[in-house]
C-alpha positions in Angstrom: 109.7 42.9 110.6 112.5 41.7 108.4 113.3 38.4 106.5 116.8 37.1 107.1 118.8 34.0 106.0 119.8 31.2 108.4 121.3 27.7 108.2 117.9 26.2 107.5 116.3 28.8 105.3 114.7 32.2 105.8 113.2 33.5 109.0 111.1 36.5 110.0 112.8 38.6 112.7 111.0 41.0 115.0 111.8 42.9 118.2 108.5 44.0 119.7 104.7 43.4 119.8 104.1 45.4 116.7 106.5 43.3 114.7 105.1 40.1 116.3 101.5 41.0 115.4 102.6 41.7 111.9 104.4 38.4 111.7 101.2 36.5 112.7 99.2 38.4 110.2 101.8 37.9 107.4 102.0 34.1 108.1 98.2 33.8 108.7 99.0 31.1 111.3 97.7 30.1 114.7 99.7 31.0 117.8 100.3 27.5 119.1 104.1 27.1 118.7 106.9 28.1 121.1 108.2 31.6 120.8 111.8 31.7 119.5 114.4 34.0 121.0 117.6 34.3 119.0 120.8 34.7 121.0 123.9 36.2 119.4 126.2 35.1 122.2 126.3 32.7 125.1 126.5 35.7 127.4 123.1 36.9 126.1 121.7 33.4 126.6 122.9 33.3 130.2 121.4 36.7 130.9 117.9 35.7 129.6 117.3 32.0 130.3 117.4 29.8 133.4 119.9 27.1 132.9 121.6 24.4 135.0 125.3 23.4 134.6 124.4 20.4 132.3 122.3 22.5 130.0 124.9 25.2 129.9 127.5 22.6 129.0 125.3 21.4 126.2 125.0 24.9 124.8 128.7 25.4 125.2 129.5 22.3 123.1 127.1 23.3 120.4 128.6 26.8 120.3 132.1 25.5 120.0 131.0 23.1 117.2 128.9 25.8 115.4 125.8 23.6 115.6 122.3 25.1 115.6 120.2 24.2 118.6 117.2 25.6 120.4 116.0 24.6 123.9 112.7 25.3 125.6 113.6 27.1 128.9 112.1 29.4 131.5 113.0 33.0 131.5 115.1 34.5 134.3 112.9 36.9 136.4 115.2 39.9 135.8 115.2 39.2 132.1 111.4 39.2 132.0 111.4 42.7 133.2 113.5 43.8 130.1 110.8 42.5 127.7 108.9 45.5 126.2 105.7 46.2 128.1 103.7 46.4 125.0 102.1 42.9 124.9 105.3 41.2 123.7 105.2 38.7 126.7 101.9 37.3 125.7 103.1 36.7 122.1 106.6 35.3 123.1 105.8 32.9 125.9 103.4 30.0 126.2 101.1 29.5 129.2 104.1 28.1 131.2 106.2 31.3 130.6 108.8 29.5 128.5 110.4 30.2 125.1 112.8 28.5 122.8 116.3 30.0 123.1 118.4 29.4 119.9 122.1 29.7 119.2 124.3 29.2 116.1 121.5 29.8 113.6 123.6 31.3 110.9 126.1 34.2 110.6 123.9 36.8 108.8 121.1 36.6 111.4 123.6 36.0 114.3 125.3 39.3 113.5 121.9 41.1 113.5 120.8 39.6 116.8 124.1 40.3 118.5 124.1 44.0 117.3 120.5 44.5 118.4 121.1 43.2 121.9 124.6 44.6 122.6 124.0 48.1 121.1 120.3 48.7 121.6 119.2 46.2 124.2 116.6 44.8 121.8 115.5 41.2 121.5 115.4 39.2 118.3 112.3 37.0 118.0 112.1 34.6 115.1 109.7 32.5 113.1 110.1 30.7 109.8 109.4 32.8 106.8 107.0 30.3 105.3 103.7 30.8 103.6 101.0 28.8 105.6 101.6 25.1 105.1 104.6 25.5 102.9 108.4 25.8 103.3 110.5 28.5 101.7 113.0 25.9 100.3 115.9 28.1 101.2 114.9 30.6 98.5 114.1 34.3 99.0 111.4 34.0 96.4 110.0 31.0 98.4 108.7 33.2 101.3 105.6 34.0 99.2 104.0 37.2 98.2 102.1 37.8 101.5 105.3 37.7 103.7 107.2 39.7 101.1 104.5 42.4 101.2 104.5 42.6 105.0 108.4 42.7 105.4 110.2 46.0 105.9 113.5 44.4 104.6 114.4 41.2 102.9 118.1 40.0 103.0 118.4 37.6 100.1 121.3 35.2 100.4 120.2 32.0 98.7 123.8 30.9 98.1 124.6 31.2 101.8 121.6 28.9 102.7 122.6 26.4 100.0 126.2 26.3 101.3 125.1 24.9 104.6 123.7 21.7 103.1 125.5 21.7 99.7 124.7 18.1 98.8 120.9 18.5 99.3 118.3 19.7 97.0 115.6 22.2 98.0 113.4 19.1 98.5 115.7 17.1 100.7 117.4 19.8 102.8 116.5 20.3 106.5 114.2 23.3 106.8 114.3 23.6 110.6 116.6 23.3 113.5 116.5 20.7 116.4 114.4 21.8 119.4 114.9 20.2 122.9 112.6 20.8 125.8 114.4 21.4 129.1 111.3 21.9 131.2 108.6 19.7 132.8 104.9 19.9 132.0 104.5 22.9 134.2 107.4 24.8 132.7 109.9 24.2 135.5 113.5 23.6 134.7 114.5 20.0 134.8 117.0 19.0 137.5 120.6 18.0 136.9 121.1 14.3 136.4 124.6 13.9 137.8 125.1 10.8 135.8 122.0 9.0 137.3 119.9 6.8 135.0 116.2 6.7 134.4 115.7 10.3 135.6 112.4 12.0 134.9 111.5 14.6 133.9 114.4 14.6 131.4 115.5 16.5 128.2 113.1 15.8 125.4 114.0 16.2 121.7 110.7 17.5 120.4 111.7 18.6 116.9 114.2 16.9 114.6 116.1 18.9 112.0 119.6 20.0 110.9 122.5 18.1 112.5 120.1 16.0 114.6 122.7 13.2 114.6 125.4 15.5 116.1 123.0 16.8 118.6 121.8 13.4 119.8 125.5 12.4 120.2 126.2 15.4 122.3 123.1 15.0 124.4 124.1 11.3 125.1 127.5 12.5 126.2 125.9 14.7 128.9 122.6 13.1 129.8 122.1 9.5 130.8 118.4 9.8 130.1 116.6 11.8 127.4 113.5 11.3 125.3 112.8 11.6 121.5 109.3 12.8 120.9 109.2 14.7 117.6 106.2 16.9 117.2 105.5 17.2 120.9 105.5 21.0 120.8 102.0 21.5 119.4 
């Protein structure tokens, strides 16, 4: 379990059930949020998650614009078989067998995720490095004594985090990325819209965050119908 910097502050990164269990213990948090899978390349994303052409186009636009985004998606069946058989699945998927697949989360952590996948075939699972009920404010010292004690390695890069939102203070900066659900209530991938209006189920923005304005613009360019329901992931 390590602590690494991203565009929206520090995260905990792990690769297996042992690390995930330690993460839950370190954060002293309930297990009611979507599991986050960090993808260091679009190729990795396409290997792991089920997509349709419109969702793939959305990811491609965000990749090219270097904009952080995470989408709730089902796993590909062949990708599920690559998850360590050590209890990781139960800790990384909800009851619908979905996770949040994230790209463009920040160079330091992107490099780690890419290396782990391409060289060692290891996943990078993430969670905010926050003491229970508090943010880390983009500061390594803000992760708190408990997380610091549990971490094997802490990569401190406060200046990098600050550079992403240079005109914000540690009180006004975004501390999370935007999350969009691309599944229905049963965890099935939403259908393509093909320009049709009033399509349901549709993409649902369930958590606002960094660059939400850019993300909503790009979503509107691809989808005629999508919902805004911040906080709908609990």
